[in-house]
N, C-alpha and C positions, 0 to 999 in steps of 0.2 A: 415438566418442561413445556407442556402445551399451554396455550392461552395467549392473551394479547399483551402480556407484560414485556418489559425489556427496553423501555425508554420511548421517548417521543418520536424517534426515527424509525421505530419498528425493528430494531436490531437487538440481538441478544449478546450481551457481554462484549468482550474484545473480539472484533471481527477480522480486521486486516485481510490476510489472504483468503480467509473463509468467505468473505463477502464476494471476492472475485470469483471463487469457485461456484457459489450459489448463483451469481449473475450469469456465469458461463453456462450452467445447466439450464437455467430458465431461457436463455437466449437460444440454446440448442433445441429446446422444446418448441419454441416459436418457429424456428427455421424448419424443423421436421413437420410441424403442423402445416406450414405453408407449402412444403414440397410433397409431403406424403400423408395427407389427411385421412386417407382410407385405411391406413395400417392399424390393426387392432391395438398395438402398443402405444399408438399416438392418440387413439380415440378415448382411452381411459388412462388416467394418471393415478397410480396407487401411492398413497402417502406413507405406507409402511415399508416401502422398499429401502434398501441400504442407501442408494443414491439420494433419495429424497430425504431420508431421516438425517444422514450424516452431513450432507452438503447444503441442503436448503433449510430444513427445519431447525438445524443447530445454529443458524445464523439469523434467519428472518422469522418474525413472529407469524403466528397463524393468520392474523388479520391481513398482513401484507401479502402473504402467499395466496390467500383466498382472493384478494383484490386483483392481483396480477393474473391469476388463472381465470378469473371471471372476465377480465378485460380481453383476454385472447379467446374467449368462447367456451370455457369449461364451467360446469355447474357442479356443486357438491351433491353427489347422488347418495352417498353414505358418509359415515364419519371418517372413512379411510380412502375414499375414492372421489375423483373429479372426472366427469365424462362430458363429451361433446353431445349434448342432447338437443341443442337448438342450432339454428343456422348462425354461423359466425360471420363477423364483419371482417372480410379479407384485408381491407385497408387498415383497420384498427389493429389487426394482428401484425401487419408489417410495421406499422408505426411503433407498436409496443416492442417488437423485436429490435428495432433500431434504437429506441430509447434505452433498452436494457444493454445493448451493445455499447452505446456511448457511456453509460454509467460504469460498465466494466472497464472500459479503456481509461476513464478518468480515475477509477480506483487503482488500477495498475500503475498509472502515472504517479499518483500520490504516494503509493507504496514505494515505488522506485526512488522518488525524490527523498522520502523519509529514510530509506535504507542508505542512500548516499550520504545524507547528513549524519546519520548515526554511525556509519562505519567508514566513511570516506575521509576526505581531507580535513573535515572539522575535527575529527578525533586526533589527527596528526598535529594540527595547529594547536589544539588545547594541550597536547603533550609537550609541544615545543614551548608554549607559553609557560608551562609549569617548570620546565627545565631552565628557562631563562630567569625565572624568579629566584631560583636557588643557585644561579650561576656563580655568584660571588663566594659561596661557601665551598666550591669544588676545587680540587687540585687541577694542575695543568693536564694530567693524564685523562681527566674526565672531559676535556675539550673535544677530543676526536669524535665520540658519538654525537655530540651536538652539531658538529660541522657536517657529519654524514646526514643527519636528520634535516639540516637546513638545505643541503643539496637535494635531498628527496623532495622537500617541499617546493623547491624551485622548479623541479621537473614535473611536479604533479599538475595535471590539467585543471583540476577544480580549485587550485589556489588563486586563480584569477578572479574569483568571485569577490564581491565587495565585502562579504562577511570575513573571508580569509584575509583580505588586505587590511581591513579594520583591526582584526585581531593581531596581525603582525605589527601594525603601527603602534597599537597599545602596548604590546610587549616590548617594542623597541624603546618607547619613551619611559616605561616603568622600570626597565632593567638598568643595571649599572654599566651596561656595555651595549653598543650598537651592533647591528649585523655585520657591518664592515670590520669592526674590531674583532668580532668572533672569527672572521676569516684570517686576520693577522695575528690572532692569539695574544692580543694586547688588551688590557682593561683600561678604560678611561679613568 
């Protein structure tokens, strides 16, 4: 698992929430270094601890970890330890902490947006589109679930996005029946 492999971004495999966790821990290390640099647990970072192995090394390559730790003032003293052996640049540590914070917030935002796309209204719209394609083959008793789904979509906040509206328009033009006709239970 160790080494510099893992792609041009310095990440290992599928990272998603793992990257957020790694950034959160590196950010915390920076903040603790700024607030309490005299504490022994801050002066030395052991790379064999559970936190480090499971949350940082499992996501970031060794080269990236080493670069970040060196940027905030740590030097590799052994194969499994980084220590504060030289005078660190306080401003550079603050800047690095802020950059890590921004990267974490950006990752969280991207994950949130991706999660909404995968599990939010897009899924409901796609299900609605599939139901409308097969609408002509259904009995009249199958109309009720479709009307309930249409009501759900109208009340859904995320349906006001252009993607949702474009999908609804496409479904409306490709189906044998419009949304108005669905409400009246009549087929064009």
